[in-house]
C-alpha positions in Angstrom: 110.6 135.9 41.0 109.0 134.5 44.2 105.2 134.0 44.5 104.6 137.3 46.4 106.4 139.3 43.7 104.4 137.4 41.0 101.1 138.2 42.7 102.0 141.9 43.0 103.2 142.0 39.4 99.9 140.4 38.2 97.8 142.8 40.2 99.8 145.7 38.8 99.2 144.5 35.3 95.4 144.1 36.0 95.2 147.5 37.5 97.1 149.1 34.6 95.0 147.2 32.0 91.8 148.6 33.5 93.1 152.1 33.5 95.0 152.4 30.2 92.7 151.3 27.5 90.6 148.4 26.1 93.7 147.3 24.0 95.8 147.0 27.1 93.4 144.5 28.7 94.5 141.7 26.4 98.3 142.4 26.4 100.6 139.4 27.2 102.9 139.3 30.2 106.4 137.8 30.0 104.9 134.3 30.5 102.6 134.7 27.5 99.4 135.2 29.6 96.9 138.1 29.8 95.7 139.6 33.0 92.5 137.5 32.6 94.5 134.3 32.5 96.3 135.3 35.7 93.1 136.3 37.4 91.5 133.0 36.5 94.5 130.9 37.6 94.6 132.7 41.0 90.8 132.6 41.7 90.5 136.4 41.7 86.8 136.6 40.9 86.4 140.4 41.3 89.3 141.0 38.9 87.8 138.5 36.4 84.5 140.4 36.4 86.2 143.8 36.0 88.4 142.6 33.2 85.5 141.2 31.3 83.6 144.4 31.8 86.6 146.3 30.5 86.4 144.1 27.3 88.9 141.3 28.0 88.6 138.5 25.4 87.3 135.4 27.3 88.6 133.2 24.5 92.1 134.7 24.2 94.6 132.0 24.1 97.9 132.3 26.0 100.8 132.9 23.8 102.9 129.7 24.0 100.5 126.8 24.6 97.3 128.4 23.6 95.2 127.7 26.6 92.2 129.8 27.4 91.2 131.6 30.6 88.6 128.9 31.0 91.3 126.2 31.0 93.1 127.9 33.9 89.9 128.4 35.9 89.1 124.8 35.4 92.6 123.4 36.1 92.7 125.3 39.4 89.1 124.4 40.2 87.7 127.9 40.4 84.0 126.9 39.7 82.6 130.4 40.2 85.1 131.8 37.7 84.3 129.0 35.2 80.6 130.0 35.4 81.4 133.7 34.9 83.5 132.9 31.8 80.9 130.5 30.3 78.2 133.0 30.9 80.3 135.6 29.1 80.8 133.4 26.0 83.9 131.3 26.8 84.1 128.3 24.5 84.8 125.0 26.4 85.7 123.3 23.1 88.3 125.8 22.0 91.6 123.9 21.5 95.1 124.7 22.5 98.1 124.3 20.2 98.1 120.5 21.0 94.4 120.0 20.0 93.1 119.8 23.6 90.1 121.7 24.6 89.1 122.4 28.3 86.3 120.0 28.0 88.6 117.3 26.6 91.2 118.0 29.3 88.7 117.3 32.0 87.7 114.0 30.5 91.4 113.0 30.4 91.9 113.4 34.2 92.6 110.1 35.9 90.7 110.7 39.1 87.1 111.6 38.2 85.5 112.5 41.5 82.1 114.3 42.1 83.8 117.7 41.8 85.2 116.8 38.4 81.8 115.3 37.4 80.2 118.7 38.2 82.9 120.5 36.2 82.3 118.2 33.3 78.5 118.8 33.4 79.0 122.5 33.5 81.3 122.5 30.5 79.1 120.2 28.5 76.0 122.4 29.2 77.9 125.3 27.7 79.4 123.6 24.7 78.4 125.1 21.4 
């Protein structure tokens, strides 16, 4: 599947999840991610907001590695989406299957620049 097909598939999943029911919002795709994971990875702020309004679980871990939507927003540096997730109750200390939280992942990055410092501060402010 090329990138264009992937984007269309994900947008289709999001649209269907919002129309079908609250239960469909947190269904996994073939890669083990929910529509919220995909929206966070791709920086789709409007879809993130709509999925959360529809009841998407902001702490739902992806099926295979167990990363949260916050992890994907952080990894791809979507600061606005990180803030939306944190304001909606996302836990920056939730661990994946390897014991790594989003907060810990940021501290492990070799090149800590000003952008990463801001990310780290945002995550620390929102830690339980």
